[in-house]
C-alpha positions as CSV (number, residue, x, y, z in Angstrom):
1,M,25.7,122.0,61.2
2,D,29.0,124.4,61.8
3,D,28.1,124.0,65.2
4,D,29.6,120.0,65.9
5,R,32.5,120.7,64.2
6,G,34.1,120.7,67.3
7,G,32.4,119.2,69.8
8,A,34.1,116.5,70.9
9,S,37.7,117.8,70.8
10,G,36.3,121.7,72.7
11,I,34.4,119.3,75.4
12,I,38.2,117.2,75.7
13,L,40.0,120.8,75.8
14,S,38.0,122.2,78.3
15,F,38.4,119.2,80.5
16,L,42.0,119.6,80.4
17,L,42.4,123.5,80.7
18,G,39.8,123.3,83.2
19,G,42.0,120.5,85.5
20,L,45.5,122.6,84.9
21,T,43.5,125.1,86.0
22,G,42.5,123.7,89.1
23,A,46.4,122.3,89.5
24,A,47.5,125.9,89.3
25,L,44.9,127.1,91.3
26,A,45.6,124.7,94.4
27,I,49.6,125.1,94.2
28,L,48.7,128.3,95.0
29,F,46.7,128.4,97.8
30,A,48.3,125.5,98.9
31,P,48.3,124.9,102.8
32,R,51.7,123.4,103.3
33,S,55.0,124.6,102.2
34,G,56.6,123.8,98.5
35,E,59.1,121.1,100.7
36,E,56.6,119.5,102.9
37,T,53.8,118.9,99.9
38,R,57.0,117.0,97.5
39,E,57.7,115.2,100.5
40,I,53.6,114.1,100.6
41,L,53.8,113.6,96.7
42,E,56.7,111.1,97.3
43,E,54.7,109.2,99.8
44,K,52.1,109.1,97.8
45,I,54.6,108.2,94.5
46,R,56.3,105.5,96.7
47,R,53.2,103.6,97.6
48,S,51.1,104.0,94.6
49,A,54.5,102.2,92.9
50,E,54.4,99.4,95.9
51,R,50.5,99.2,95.0
52,G,51.5,99.0,91.8
53,R,54.6,95.7,92.2
54,Q,51.9,94.1,94.7
55,L,49.1,93.8,91.8
56,R,51.8,92.6,89.3
57,D,53.2,90.3,91.6
58,R,49.6,88.7,92.3
59,A,48.7,89.3,88.6
60,S,51.3,87.0,87.0
61,A,51.2,84.6,90.0
62,R,47.6,83.8,89.1
63,G,48.5,84.2,85.4
64,R,51.2,81.0,86.2
65,E,48.3,79.2,88.0
66,M,45.7,79.3,84.9
67,L,49.1,78.0,82.7
68,D,49.6,75.4,84.7
69,E,45.5,74.8,85.3
70,A,45.3,74.6,81.3
71,S,48.7,72.7,80.8
72,E,47.3,69.8,83.0
73,Y,43.9,70.5,81.2
74,I,45.3,69.5,78.0
75,D,47.7,66.6,79.2
76,K,44.4,64.9,80.7
77,Q,42.3,65.6,77.3
78,R,45.4,64.4,75.4
79,E,45.8,61.1,77.7
80,S,41.2,60.8,77.3
81,I,42.0,60.6,73.5
82,E,44.9,58.9,73.0
83,K,43.2,56.1,75.4
84,R,40.0,57.0,73.1
85,R,42.4,56.2,70.0
86,E,43.7,53.4,71.2
87,R,40.1,51.6,71.8
88,L,38.9,52.5,68.5
89,S,42.3,50.9,66.2
90,A,41.6,47.3,68.8
91,A,38.1,47.4,67.3
92,V,38.8,47.9,63.6
93,E,41.3,45.7,64.1
94,A,38.7,43.1,66.1
95,G,36.8,43.8,63.2
96,R,39.4,42.9,60.7
97,Q,40.0,40.2,62.5
98,A,36.2,38.9,62.3
99,F,35.3,39.7,58.7
100,R,38.8,37.1,57.9
101,E,37.8,34.4,59.9
102,E,34.5,34.2,58.7
103,K,35.5,34.9,54.9
104,E,37.7,31.8,55.5
105,K,34.6,30.0,56.3
106,M,33.1,30.7,53.1
């Protein structure tokens, strides 16, 4: 049972140490100079940032579209409910009127 105590945290720690070791070896044995590597990294960061902005803009636009669609749907449902309420009120009033007329006949 004592072997299971650090199972998940041990795996995560091993993964992180392996990643750091791999990164250190990649830097030591890189075929490019430090300046070239920095330029490449800067370009990749710029591209990633641009892609992130594009995704954000697309998601924002889609969110606005969905909000507009939901607002339209809600407005249509309100109109439908209002029409039904008016018809129900008219039917109730007609029923009351018919009741009064029948009551007067008696």
